[in-house]
N, C-alpha and C positions, 0 to 999 in steps of 0.2 A: 312332576313324575321324575323320579331317579334314572340316570342314563342306564341303559342295559348293556354291561359289558358282556354281551354274550360270545361265548365260546365254545368250540366244538372240535370234533375228532372225527376221522375217517373210520368206518368199520369194514368188516367183511360184508359186501353188498348193502350197506348202509351208512348211516350218519349219526352221530351223537352231539346233542347242544345242550349246553348248561346256562341257565340263567338265574342268578341268585342262588335260592334254596331248592332248586330243582333241575333235573336233568331229563333229557328224553332220548330215547334211542328209535329211530325209524329204519327198518329192515325190509329189503324187496325180497320176498319169499319166493321160493323156486316156482310157485303157482302164479306170480305176477302181481299178488296183493300186497300191500304195504303194511307190515306190522308195526304199530306205534306203541311204544311204552314209556310212562312218565313214573320217575323215582324221586321222593323228596330226599333231599340230602343236606343237612345243615353242615357247613364246611368247617374245619378246624379253625382255621382263622377267626371264624365268628364264634366258635365255642369258647376260644382262647380270648376273645375281644382284642384281637391283634390287627384289624382290618385298617387301622389308621397309624399303624407303625411300620416305617418303611424297613425294607430289607427282610425283618422277621415276618412279616406278612407273606413275603415271596416264598419263604422256605415252607411254609404250611400251605401255601396255595400249590406250590410244586408237589408236596406229598399228596395233597388231595387229588390232583391231577392223574397221578400215578394210580391212585386207587381206583377213581371213577374209570380211568382209561383200561385198566386191567379187567374190571368188572364188566363193561360194556364190550370190550373185545371178545371176552370168553362167551358172553351171552349171544354175540352175533354168529359165532361158530355153530351155535345149535341148528341155526336155519340152514346150514350147508348140507345137511342130509334130509333127502325127501322122504325116506322111509323111516318107519318108527324106529325109535332108538331105545334099547334096554338099558336098565338101570347099571347093569354090569359094562356095558360099552361105554355109557357116560363116565363111570368110574374110570374106565381105562383112557377115555379123552381127557379127563382131568389130570391124569399121572402125565400123559404125552405133553398136554399144554404147559403143566408145571416143570417138566423136565426141559421143554423148548425154552421156556424163561430163564431157567437156571444157565442152560447152555449160552442163550443170548447175552447174559449178564457177564457170563465168564469171557465170551468172545468179546465183549465190549471192553472189558478191562484189559485184555491182551492187545487188541487193535488200537484202542484210544489212550491207553496209559503207558502199558509196558513198552510196546515197540518203539514209540517216538522217545521215550527216555532213554531206551538202550542205543537207538541211534544217536540221539543227541549226546550221549557220553563221548562219543569221538570229538566232539568240539573241546571237551575238557583238557585235551592233549596240547590243544594251542591257547587256551585262556582259561582263567577261574573266575571270571566274571559271571556272575550269577544270572544278570540281566540278559547277557548274550545268549547263555545256555537256555533260559526260560524261553527267549524269543525264537530260538531254533527249534526247540522242543514244541512249542505252541505252533510253528508254522508246519512243522511235520505232521503233528496232530490234526491241523486242519485239512492238510492234504490227504491223510489217511481216511478222514472222514467224509470228504468229497469222493474219493475212489470207491469207498464202502457204499454209499448212497447210490452213485452213478450204476454200481454193479447190480445191486438189488433192483434198482428201477427198470431194469432191462428184462426181469421176470415176468412171465404173463400175468402170474396172480397179483403181483405187486402192483404192476402197472393199472389194473381194474382197481385196486385199493386206492393208487394214488389218484385216480379219476374222481373217486368220491371225496377225497381229500379236497379236489379242486372244486368240487361241487358245495362243499361245505363253505369254502372262502367266498365263492360266488353268491351264495345265499346271503351270508352276513354282510358283504360288500353292497348287495342289493338292498339289504334292509337299512344299512347305515346311510346309503345315498338318497333314501326317501322314496324309491321306485316301489311299486306294488310288487308283492312276491308272486309273480307268476314263472313257470318254467321259461317262458320266451325271455322274460326280463333278466332272469337269474344269469341265463346262459350267456347274455351279452355283457356281464360284469367280469372284471379281473378275477384271475385264480390265485392272486397273490394277495396276502394280507399282513400288515404290520405285527399283528399280535398272534402270528402262527408260532406253533410249537418248534417248528424247524428254525425259525429266527430265534428263539430262546436258546435252542442247542448252539447255535453259531455263535451267539454272544457270551454263551458259557464258555466257551472254547477261546475266545479272544480275550476275555475279562480274565481266563485263569492265567494267561500269559503275565499279566500286570501282577497278580498276587504272588504267583508262584517265583517272580523276580526277586521278591524280598525274603525268600526262605534262605536261611544260612545254618544248615545243620551240621552237626560233626558227625554223623553217620546216615546212611542210605535209609535204615529202619525209621529215624527220626524225621528225616526229610517226607517219607512217605506218609508218616503219621501226621505231620503238619498240614500236607497236601489234602488228605481225607478230612481234617477237622475245617478246612477252608472251603471245602466244596458247598456245603450249605449256604456259606457266607456269599460266594460267587454267585450261586443261584439266586439268592435274594436280591443280589445287585442288578443281575440279568432280568429279573422280573419287573424292577423299577424302571429298566429301559424301556421294555416293550409296553409297559403300561403307560409310561409317558409318550411313547410313539403312538400308541393307541387313542391318546386324547388330543393330539397336536399334529399339525401337518405343515410345520415349517421348513426352512431349507436344511436347517442342521438335521433333524429328523428323517428327511427324504435321502439325505448322504448317508447316513448310518444305517439306514434300512436296506441300503444296496447289497451288503453281504448276505443277508437273510433272503432276500427276493432271488438272488443268484442261485442259491441252494434249494430254494422253492421250484426253480424251474425243473427240477429234477424229482422233487417230492410231491409235486401236484402234476395233473395232466388234464387236458380238456375234457369235461365230462359230457354225456349226452343227456338228452331231455328228460330220460327217465330218471336219470341220477339226480338231475336238478329237482324233480318231483319230491323225491326221497327226503333231500335236503330242506325242501320247504315244510313238508310234514313234521320234521324234526323242530323246526324254528317253533312253527304254529303250536307245537305241544306244550312250550315254555313261554311263549310270549304271543300277545295281541298285537301282532305287527301293525295292523291297522289304527289302532288306538296310539301306539307308540309314535307312528309316522306323524299322525296328526298333532300330537304334542310336539314333535320336532317342528312341524311347520309354524305352530303357535310359540316357539321358543320356549316352552315349558320344560324342557329337559335340564335337568340338574346334575352336574358331576358329583 
């Protein structure tokens, strides 16, 4: 049996889980019931036959994650209203969500790209060394990212969202450790995971320092263009790291997983037993975990 590199994402009052060519959403509805939906999805990396091509596969897997993430997040918002929603109000909600996404994208560009770059320009008064400039800017970008995550993690709605993020991680850790997927077992496991999207973002920010240090452009416009073109490559390299980390547990991996775990302390919260139930339902929709764990015990899992 092939190893199930199952991954997921927190939703509003729910959890999404993906395994191979199917993903599921499990949402706790206002009436307390859990709504489970499964969707077939052939990943871009499979359609383009790039699953065995390092770096390139990471770029397309990242694109897939964004597509599925936006779809499932939008889907989960439909359960936030207890009353019947008219087509007109759905259209308005769609416009609001689209506007929010555009605003978030613009804010991210300002916070994580423009501000650190402008602040680091001060360093150029003292040195023209690109490596020093990239290092200072990269550290500032990490600081801004940490402050941003810390700020939103204190919002009531986001705290609950991060609890579901913790439930998602705990369910996957429980599965991968070979423990039966019961709410009581899931709760006992760690809320941190090496293949988390948070860790991916942290490594994108760290690896960008190395790549940007080699940029030597004659103008600011060219410099920004080169950086933009390098983003997919940086994402691909970052994916290879977390993929390797997910398959290995040596000392080096544990050390390099620390930065991601530190930020996960903010992006995950301890879930309650009901949230664990939702995460389990999402796993069960995409994987027969009993059969999978039996194969693990018999050493029948292949990478």
